[in-house]
C-alpha positions in Angstrom: 4.2 -35.7 -3.9 1.4 -33.4 -3.0 1.8 -30.0 -3.9 2.3 -27.3 -1.1 2.1 -23.5 -2.1 5.4 -21.7 -1.2 3.6 -19.4 1.3 3.4 -22.4 3.8 7.3 -22.1 3.9 8.0 -18.5 4.4 11.6 -17.9 6.0 13.4 -15.2 7.5 16.2 -13.6 5.5 18.7 -11.0 6.2 17.7 -8.0 3.9 21.4 -8.0 2.8 20.9 -11.1 1.0 17.7 -9.9 -1.0 18.2 -8.2 -4.1 16.0 -6.5 -6.5 15.3 -7.9 -9.9 16.3 -6.1 -13.3 13.1 -6.2 -15.1 10.2 -4.9 -12.7 8.1 -2.4 -14.6 6.0 -1.5 -11.5 6.4 1.9 -10.0 4.7 3.4 -6.8 4.0 6.9 -6.5 5.4 8.9 -3.2 1.9 9.0 -1.5 1.3 5.3 -1.9 4.8 4.6 -0.5 4.1 6.6 2.4 0.9 4.5 2.9 2.8 1.2 2.5 5.4 2.5 5.1 2.3 3.2 7.6 0.8 0.0 6.6 4.0 -2.0 7.6 4.3 0.4 10.9 0.9 -0.3 11.9 0.3 -3.9 10.9 3.9 -5.2 10.3 4.7 -7.4 7.3 1.5 -9.5 6.6 3.0 -10.5 3.1 6.0 -12.4 2.3 8.5 -11.0 -0.3 8.3 -13.4 -3.1 11.8 -14.5 -4.5 14.0 -16.8 -6.3 16.9 -18.3 -4.4 20.2 -18.1 -6.2 22.0 -20.7 -4.8 25.3 -19.6 -6.4 25.9 -16.6 -4.4 23.2 -17.4 -1.8 21.0 -14.4 -2.6 17.1 -14.1 -3.1 16.1 -12.3 -6.2 12.9 -10.4 -5.6 10.0 -11.5 -7.9 7.1 -9.6 -5.9 7.5 -7.2 -3.1 10.1 -4.7 -4.1 8.4 -1.9 -2.4 7.9 -4.0 0.8 11.6 -4.5 0.6 12.3 -0.8 0.0 10.2 0.2 3.1 12.9 -1.7 5.3 15.8 -0.4 3.4 14.6 3.2 3.8 13.1 3.1 7.2 15.6 2.6 10.1 12.6 2.0 12.5 11.1 -0.8 10.6 14.7 -2.1 9.9 15.2 -2.2 13.7 11.9 -3.7 14.8 12.4 -6.5 12.1 16.1 -6.8 13.2 17.0 -6.5 9.3 15.1 -9.6 8.5 12.6 -10.0 5.8 9.6 -12.7 5.6 10.5 -14.6 2.2 8.6 -17.1 0.2 10.8 -19.0 -2.2 9.7 -19.9 -5.7 11.9 -22.1 -7.9 11.2 -21.1 -11.5 13.5 -19.9 -14.6 13.9 -16.5 -15.5 11.1 -16.3 -18.0 8.6 -17.8 -15.5 9.7 -15.4 -12.7 9.2 -12.5 -15.2 5.7 -13.5 -15.9 5.1 -14.1 -12.3 6.0 -10.5 -11.5 3.7 -9.1 -14.0 0.9 -11.4 -13.0 1.4 -10.2 -9.2 1.6 -6.6 -10.3 -1.7 -6.7 -12.4 -3.5 -8.8 -10.0 -3.5 -6.2 -7.4 -6.6 -4.6 -9.3 -8.1 -1.3 -8.5 -10.6 0.1 -6.1 -14.1 0.4 -6.8 -15.4 4.0 -6.4 -18.9 3.2 -4.8 -17.3 0.8 -2.5 -14.5 3.4 -1.6 -17.3 6.0 -1.3 -19.3 3.7 1.2 -16.2 3.2 3.2 -15.7 6.9 3.8 -19.3 7.2 4.7 -19.1 4.2 7.2 -15.8 5.8 8.8 -17.6 9.3 9.0 -20.6 7.8 10.7 -18.1 5.9 13.2 -16.9 9.6 14.0 -13.8 9.5 12.1 -12.7 13.0 11.1 -11.1 13.6 7.3 -7.8 14.1 8.8 -8.0 10.5 10.3 -9.1 9.2 7.2 -6.5 11.2 5.2 -3.7 9.7 7.4 -5.0 6.2 7.8 -6.2 5.6 4.1 -3.3 7.6 2.3 -6.0 9.8 0.7 -5.6 13.6 0.3 -8.7 15.9 1.2 -9.8 16.4 -2.4 -10.4 12.6 -2.9 -12.2 12.4 0.3 -14.4 15.3 -0.8 -14.9 13.4 -4.0 -15.9 10.2 -2.5 -18.1 11.8 -0.1 -20.1 13.6 -3.1 -20.8 10.3 -4.4 -22.7 9.1 -1.3 -24.4 12.5 -0.8 -23.1 15.7 0.5 -25.7 16.7 2.8 -25.5 13.8 5.3 -21.6 13.8 5.3 -21.5 17.6 5.9 -24.5 17.9 8.3 -22.0 18.5 11.3 -19.8 21.0 9.6 -20.0 24.6 10.3 -19.5 26.8 7.2 -18.5 30.4 7.3 -19.3 33.1 4.9 -16.9 32.8 1.9 -17.9 36.3 0.7 -20.1 38.8 1.4 -21.8 41.0 -1.1 -20.7 44.8 -1.4 -23.3 47.2 -0.8 -24.1 48.6 -4.1 -23.1 52.1 -4.8 -25.1 54.2 -7.3 
């Protein structure tokens, strides 16, 4: 029989049947959770929650996607829009293999290359996007945007900014 990846069999599962695993070491900071919420709000669920189906109690144990699951639990607007259903991709593996899969999924996400992120900030700026827009849509604070702008060159990225006097020298009294 020909192998077919689980993603080709995504099913819709009521969130009440989806349960977190007890071994995921991954944590997501509040700014990234807000960004994940904004991402799901704007784009919908674009990746299924990877689960193991426990046939004994008809539950789906999360292997990857706990934070996407949390978004639906914690945000009524997402729950209502999705009608309480999560997209699930099922893998059928024993516990040790599921643990290994969870870690692989977590570690494979990688990190952003600073130079490439700087170029993205520059391109967004060239397209007329404000720092506020970049902050809101990319989940960055203003200091991070400033640091990335510094990498690509301050002069060009700040050419249209009006600067005021930060301080004025006092008249010297003798």
